[in-house]
C-alpha positions in Angstrom: 17.7 10.4 -53.4 16.3 7.2 -52.7 12.6 6.6 -51.5 14.3 5.6 -47.9 16.6 8.7 -47.8 13.2 10.7 -48.6 11.7 9.4 -45.8 14.5 9.8 -43.2 14.7 13.5 -44.5 10.9 14.1 -44.0 11.7 12.1 -40.1 14.4 14.4 -39.8 12.5 17.8 -40.6 9.3 16.7 -38.6 11.2 15.8 -35.8 13.2 19.3 -36.0 10.0 20.5 -36.2 8.4 19.2 -33.1 11.4 20.5 -31.2 11.1 23.8 -32.2 7.5 24.0 -31.0 8.2 21.8 -27.9 10.7 24.7 -27.0 8.3 27.1 -27.7 6.0 25.5 -25.2 8.7 25.2 -22.7 9.0 29.1 -22.8 5.8 29.5 -22.7 5.3 27.6 -19.5 8.3 29.4 -17.9 6.6 32.8 -19.0 3.3 32.1 -17.2 4.8 30.4 -14.1 6.1 33.6 -12.7 3.1 35.0 -12.2 1.5 31.8 -11.0 4.1 30.9 -8.5 3.5 34.4 -6.8 -0.5 33.5 -6.9 -1.6 33.4 -3.3 -2.3 29.4 -2.3 -5.9 29.9 -1.6 -6.2 31.1 -5.6 -4.3 28.1 -6.6 -6.3 26.0 -4.5 -9.6 27.6 -5.9 -8.6 26.1 -9.2 -8.4 22.8 -7.7 -11.5 22.6 -5.7 -13.4 23.5 -9.3 -11.5 20.6 -11.2 -12.5 18.0 -8.4 -16.1 19.1 -8.6 -15.9 18.5 -12.6 -14.4 15.4 -12.2 -17.1 14.3 -9.7 -19.9 15.4 -12.1 -17.8 14.4 -15.4 -16.5 11.1 -14.0 -17.7 8.8 -16.9 -17.2 11.2 -19.6 -13.5 11.2 -18.1 -13.1 7.3 -17.9 -14.3 7.0 -21.1 -11.3 9.0 -22.5 -9.0 6.6 -20.9 -7.5 3.9 -23.3 -8.4 0.6 -21.9 -5.6 -1.5 -20.8 -5.6 -5.4 -20.8 -9.5 -5.6 -21.4 -10.1 -3.2 -18.5 -13.7 -2.4 -17.7 -15.1 1.0 -17.1 -15.9 0.5 -13.8 -12.1 -0.6 -12.9 -11.5 2.6 -14.5 -13.4 4.6 -12.5 -12.3 3.2 -9.5 -8.4 2.8 -10.3 -8.2 6.3 -12.3 -11.0 8.6 -11.8 -11.6 8.3 -8.1 -7.5 8.3 -6.8 -7.2 11.8 -9.1 -10.3 13.4 -7.2 -9.3 12.4 -3.2 -5.9 13.6 -4.5 -7.3 16.7 -5.1 -9.2 16.8 -1.8 -5.9 15.7 0.0 -4.4 19.0 -1.3 -7.3 21.6 -0.4 -7.2 20.2 2.9 -3.2 19.9 3.6 -1.6 21.9 1.3 -2.1 25.2 3.2 -0.2 23.6 6.0 2.5 22.0 4.3 3.4 24.8 1.8 3.4 27.4 4.6 6.3 29.1 5.4 8.3 27.6 8.3 9.6 30.0 11.2 12.4 29.3 13.5 12.9 31.0 16.7 15.4 30.8 19.8 13.9 26.9 20.3 16.6 24.7 19.4 19.0 27.4 18.3 22.6 27.0 19.1 23.6 29.6 22.0 26.6 31.0 19.8 23.8 31.7 17.4 22.2 34.1 19.7 19.9 36.8 18.1 19.2 35.1 14.6 15.8 33.6 13.7 15.0 32.1 10.1 12.1 31.1 7.8 12.0 28.1 5.4 9.6 28.8 2.5 9.0 25.8 -0.1 9.0 27.7 -3.3 8.3 26.3 -7.0 10.8 24.8 -8.8 9.5 26.5 -12.1 8.6 24.3 -15.1 7.9 20.5 -14.6 8.2 18.0 -17.0 6.0 14.9 -16.8 7.1 11.7 -18.7 3.5 9.8 -18.3 2.9 6.0 -18.3 0.7 4.1 -20.3 -0.9 1.4 -17.9 -2.6 4.3 -15.8 -2.4 7.6 -18.2 -4.8 9.5 -16.0 -4.3 8.8 -12.7 -0.5 8.9 -12.4 0.1 11.9 -14.4 -3.0 13.7 -13.2 -2.5 13.6 -9.5 1.6 15.0 -10.7 -0.1 17.5 -12.5 -2.1 19.0 -9.9 0.5 18.6 -7.2 2.9 20.4 -9.3 0.0 23.2 -10.1 -0.6 23.4 -6.4 2.8 24.0 -5.6 3.0 26.7 -8.0 4.7 25.4 -11.1 4.4 25.4 -14.5 4.1 21.8 -16.5 4.8 20.0 -19.8 3.2 16.7 -20.0 4.4 13.8 -22.6 2.0 11.3 -22.8 2.8 7.6 -23.7 1.5 6.4 -27.0 -2.0 6.0 -28.0 -2.7 7.8 -24.1 -2.6 11.5 -24.9 -6.8 11.9 -24.6 -7.5 11.9 -21.2 -4.6 14.1 -20.5 -6.4 17.0 -23.0 -9.8 16.2 -21.3 -8.0 17.0 -18.0 -6.3 20.0 -19.6 -9.5 21.4 -20.9 -11.2 20.9 -17.1 -8.3 22.7 -15.6 -9.0 25.4 -18.2 -12.4 26.0 -17.3 -11.9 25.6 -13.6 -9.8 28.9 -14.2 -6.0 27.9 -14.6 -4.5 30.8 -16.3 -3.5 30.3 -19.8 0.4 28.6 -20.7 0.7 26.8 -17.3 -0.3 23.4 -18.5 1.2 21.9 -21.7 0.2 18.2 -23.3 3.0 17.6 -25.8 2.7 15.1 -28.4 3.5 11.6 -27.9 6.7 11.2 -29.5 10.3 10.3 -27.9 11.6 12.8 -30.0 9.6 15.6 -28.0 10.7 14.5 -24.5 13.9 15.1 -25.3 13.2 18.4 -27.0 11.7 19.2 -23.7 14.5 18.3 -21.3 16.9 20.0 -23.9 14.9 23.1 -23.5 15.3 23.5 -20.2 12.8 22.2 -17.6 13.8 22.3 -13.6 12.5 18.9 -12.9 11.2 15.6 -14.6 9.0 13.0 -13.2 9.2 10.0 -15.1 7.0 6.9 -14.5 8.3 3.9 -16.7 10.9 1.3 -17.1 14.0 1.4 -15.4 16.0 1.1 -18.7 13.9 4.4 -19.9 14.9 5.4 -16.1 18.5 5.0 -17.3 18.2 7.0 -20.5 16.3 9.9 -19.0 19.1 10.1 -16.3 21.7 10.1 -18.9 20.1 13.2 -20.9 19.6 14.9 -17.6 23.1 14.6 -16.6 24.4 17.3 -19.0 22.3 19.8 -17.0 22.3 18.3 -13.7 18.4 18.8 -14.0 16.9 16.8 -11.2 14.4 13.9 -11.7 12.0 11.9 -9.7 12.1 7.9 -11.3 9.4 5.8 -10.4 10.6 2.7 -12.0 9.8 -0.9 -12.6 8.7 -3.5 -9.7 8.9 -6.9 -9.3 6.9 -7.0 -6.2 7.2 -9.8 -3.4 4.4 -11.5 -1.2 5.7 -12.9 1.9 3.3 -15.2 3.4 3.6 -16.1 7.3 3.0 -19.5 8.9 -0.5 -18.6 10.1 -1.5 -16.6 7.4 -5.2 -16.9 5.9 -4.4 -18.7 2.4 -7.6 -17.9 1.1 -7.2 -14.4 1.5 -3.5 -14.6 -0.1 -4.9 -16.3 -2.9 -8.1 -13.9 -3.6 -5.4 -11.1 -3.1 -2.9 -12.5 -5.6 -5.5 -13.1 -8.0 -6.7 -9.6 -8.1 -3.0 -8.4 -8.4 -3.2 -10.8 -11.7 -6.8 -9.5 -13.2 -6.0 -5.8 -12.5 -5.2 -3.8 -15.3 -4.4 -7.1 -17.0 -1.4 -7.4 -14.6 0.1 -4.7 -15.9 0.4 -2.8 -12.5 3.8 -1.8 -11.2 3.1 -3.0 -8.0 1.3 -6.3 -8.8 2.4 -9.4 -7.0 5.1 -11.4 -8.8 7.0 -13.4 -6.5 5.1 -15.2 -3.7 7.3 -16.6 -1.0 5.4 -19.4 0.8 6.2 -21.9 3.8 7.1 -25.3 2.0 4.5 -27.1 3.8 1.7 -24.4 2.6 2.9 -24.1 -0.7 0.8 -27.0 -2.5 -2.8 -25.9 -0.9 -1.9 -22.1 -1.9 -1.1 -23.1 -5.5 -4.9 -25.0 -5.6 -6.4 -22.3 -4.1 -4.6 -19.5 -6.6 -5.8 -21.6 -9.5 -8.8 -21.9 -8.6 -9.0 -18.0 -7.9 -8.0 -17.6 -11.6 -9.8 -20.0 -13.2 -12.3 -17.4 -14.3 -9.9 -14.8 -15.3 -9.8 -14.5 -19.3 -7.0 -13.8 -21.4 -5.8 -10.3 -22.0 -3.7 -8.5 -24.6 -0.2 -8.3 -24.3 2.5 -6.6 -26.4 4.6 -9.0 -28.5 7.9 -7.6 -26.9 6.6 -8.6 -23.7 5.5 -11.9 -24.6 8.8 -13.1 -25.9 10.4 -11.7 -22.7 8.2 -13.8 -20.5 8.3 -16.8 -22.9 12.2 -17.0 -22.7 11.9 -16.2 -19.0 9.6 -19.1 -17.9 11.4 -21.5 -20.8 14.6 -21.0 -18.8 12.9 -21.3 -15.2 11.3 -24.5 -16.2 15.3 -25.6 -17.4 16.1 -24.5 -14.0 13.6 -26.7 -12.3 10.5 -24.6 -11.7 7.5 -25.9 -13.1 4.6 -24.0 -15.4 1.3 -24.6 -13.1 -0.9 -22.3 -15.5 -1.0 -20.9 -18.7 0.6 -21.4 -22.0 3.0 -20.0 -24.5 2.8 -18.9 -28.1 4.2 -16.1 -28.6 2.2 -15.6 -31.8 -0.9 -15.2 -29.7 -1.7 -11.6 -28.7 -3.4 -12.7 -25.6 -2.6 -14.3 -22.3 -4.3 -16.1 -19.3 -2.5 -15.5 -16.1 0.7 -17.4 -15.9 1.9 -19.3 -12.6 5.2 -20.9 -12.2 5.4 -23.0 -9.1 8.6 -24.3 -7.2 10.5 -21.2 -8.4 13.9 -20.0 -7.1 14.7 -16.4 -6.2 17.7 -16.4 -8.6 16.0 -17.5 -11.5 15.6 -14.7 -14.4 12.1 -14.7 -14.0 12.4 -13.6 -10.4 15.1 -10.4 -10.8 13.2 -9.1 -14.1 10.3 -6.6 -14.5 7.6 -7.9 -16.7 4.3 -6.1 -17.5 2.3 -9.0 -17.7 -0.4 -10.9 -15.8 2.8 -13.7 -14.3 3.3 -14.5 -10.9 6.0 -17.2 -9.2 5.4 -19.2 -6.3 8.7 -19.7 -4.2 8.5 -22.5 -1.2 10.7 -21.4 1.8 12.2 -23.0 5.1 11.1 -20.2 7.2 10.2 -16.5 7.6 13.9 -15.4 7.7 14.5 -17.3 4.4 11.6 -15.6 2.9 12.7 -12.0 3.4 16.2 -12.8 2.4 15.3 -14.0 -0.6 12.6 -11.2 -1.2 15.6 -8.7 -0.8 17.6 -10.3 -3.4 15.8 -8.7 -6.3 17.5 -5.6 -7.5 14.1 -4.2 -8.0 12.2 -2.3 -4.6 9.2 -0.8 -5.5 6.6 -2.3 -3.1 5.9 -5.7 -1.1 2.9 -7.3 0.8 2.9 -9.4 3.6 0.1 -11.8 4.8 -0.1 -13.0 8.4 -0.7 -11.9 12.0 0.0 -8.4 12.2 2.6 -8.0 14.7 4.9 -11.0 13.0 3.9 -9.2 9.5 5.4 -5.7 10.8 8.3 -6.9 11.7 8.7 -8.2 8.2 7.8 -5.3 6.8 10.2 -3.3 8.8 12.8 -5.9 7.1 11.8 -5.6 3.5 14.1 -3.3 1.5 11.2 -1.6 -0.7 9.2 1.6 -0.9 6.0 0.2 0.5 4.9 -2.5 2.2 0.6 -3.4 2.6 0.0 -5.9 5.4 -3.2 -8.2 4.4 -4.5 -6.8 1.5 -3.0 -5.9 -1.8 -2.2 -2.6 -3.9 -5.3 -0.8 -3.0 -4.5 0.8 0.0 -1.5 2.3 -1.7 -4.0 4.8 -3.3 -4.7 6.6 -0.2 -3.7 10.3 -1.2 -1.9 10.9 2.0 1.0 8.6 1.3 4.3 9.0 -1.0 4.8 6.6 -3.5 8.0 5.7 -4.9 10.8 2.8 -4.8 14.5 1.8 -4.0 17.1 0.1 -5.7 16.1 -0.4 -9.7 12.7 0.7 -8.9 14.1 4.4 -8.9 14.4 7.2 -6.2 12.4 10.2 -4.9 8.6 9.6 -4.3 5.3 11.3 -5.8 1.9 11.7 -3.9 1.3 12.6 -0.4 3.1 15.3 1.5 6.7 14.2 0.4 5.7 13.9 -2.9 4.2 17.6 -2.9 7.2 18.6 -1.1 9.1 17.2 -4.1 7.8 19.9 -6.2 9.2 22.6 -4.4 12.5 24.1 -3.3 13.5 25.2 0.2 14.4 28.6 0.3 16.0 29.8 3.7 16.4 33.3 4.8 18.2 33.7 8.3 18.2 37.3 10.1 20.3 38.3 12.8 19.6 40.9 15.2 21.6 43.0 17.9 25.2 43.7 18.0 26.7 40.1 18.9 28.8 39.3 15.8 32.1 38.1 17.6 33.0 35.9 14.2 33.5 39.2 12.3 37.1 39.9 14.1 40.0 38.1 13.5 40.1 35.1 16.0 42.3 34.8 19.0 44.3 32.5 21.2 41.7 33.3 23.5 38.9 32.5 21.4 39.9 29.4 20.5 40.4 28.6 24.2 36.9 29.6 25.0 35.7 27.5 21.8 37.4 24.5 23.1 36.0 24.7 26.5 32.8 25.4 25.1 33.0 22.1 23.3 33.6 20.3 26.2 31.0 21.8 28.5 28.2 21.3 25.9 29.0 18.3 23.8 32.1 16.3 25.6 29.5 15.1 28.8 30.9 14.9 32.2 34.0 13.4 31.2 34.9 16.6 29.3 34.7 18.8 32.2 38.2 17.1 33.1 41.0 17.7 30.5 42.9 15.0 31.8 40.5 12.3 31.4 40.0 10.2 28.1 36.8 9.1 26.4 
């Protein structure tokens, strides 16, 4: 047998062993979830409260476990990953009791022909939730999903991104010390094979944070078992600059988006639509703001992708205003492409690097139309007078819009987060994200003896039903049979 065959055989055996171990973990999670799902919510929230206090006491230690991305500093990790996780815990402590409480429906709003019925709608746990975690925010994004899933009564299996398991192991240890029962949280290995094995083992929902291409692959696998998923996928966020916007604020904000996490943020600014008469001034201010931003490590495949897209944009009439390209170099300074057009490949792609394109537009309507041409619809930002900015925000086809700020307001734990189009579907975080980790069970009860539907309908019943429809739903014209609507 050749060496290559030996390596392939060892890899196959290793994958098989990992698949078996993963299936056992999913089974253990399911066994533990039954009791946890019946545990009173107040007891589940006590675990989260203890976790939050431990996060507060050991914040620096927790942040230190996070692999730095793009030259990120420790303070940035505390603010971007640890603080939002702690705030998400406090949100659950405050709100989960009301959000997960059974909702009773009595007579108000009930159709008259259902007299005597009442109903209760109860959010119930899904079972076992699989979280496929990203590399850019390896603690905050899966961490919030973990605590929400646990509070909702689920067990969790989480697959870290490569080289990103350390903070999740630390979080799991903290939850263990906080009193989380054994078997409810399993941190898998970092390979794709283990993610596939977990899906094949039979989970009840998958939460993916990743690229659109990864989303397609996961959906194809889940289609076989009709397993639902929430897909938080790629972004290529737009910035719309209105005529009376503060250009200094715009420049500082876009520079922040390029600097944060080395540009590897799904809602970082990628396309800036600016009035043609203000484009040159904004370009000057932006170049000034980014002058001191250092080069950051960017993976080779992303550097090659960006190089090809920028060169194509230049050949189509755009201009490289800042940044140099040598795919052999491992780091990049912020890349600014001026005089860009929305149809260029660079503005239709998801590039996980510090790059932004400036698009001069004739007016606000053109800015909105061109911003909506992109297949990605995760987030957007609008700068300008609030009333006009709100009108633009309502016209943008994205999951969330920030006015006169960038990125940071989306960390509010009350807010759902998710995209449209190639940016995915479903949401995580906030009220809506918590409820997505439950299934609404409806129990209807009827009292009394009134059940006319149990006997075969007669001609008189048909006339009665028709008259009732005319009276209740036909409006005044319906009272007169001869009148047409």
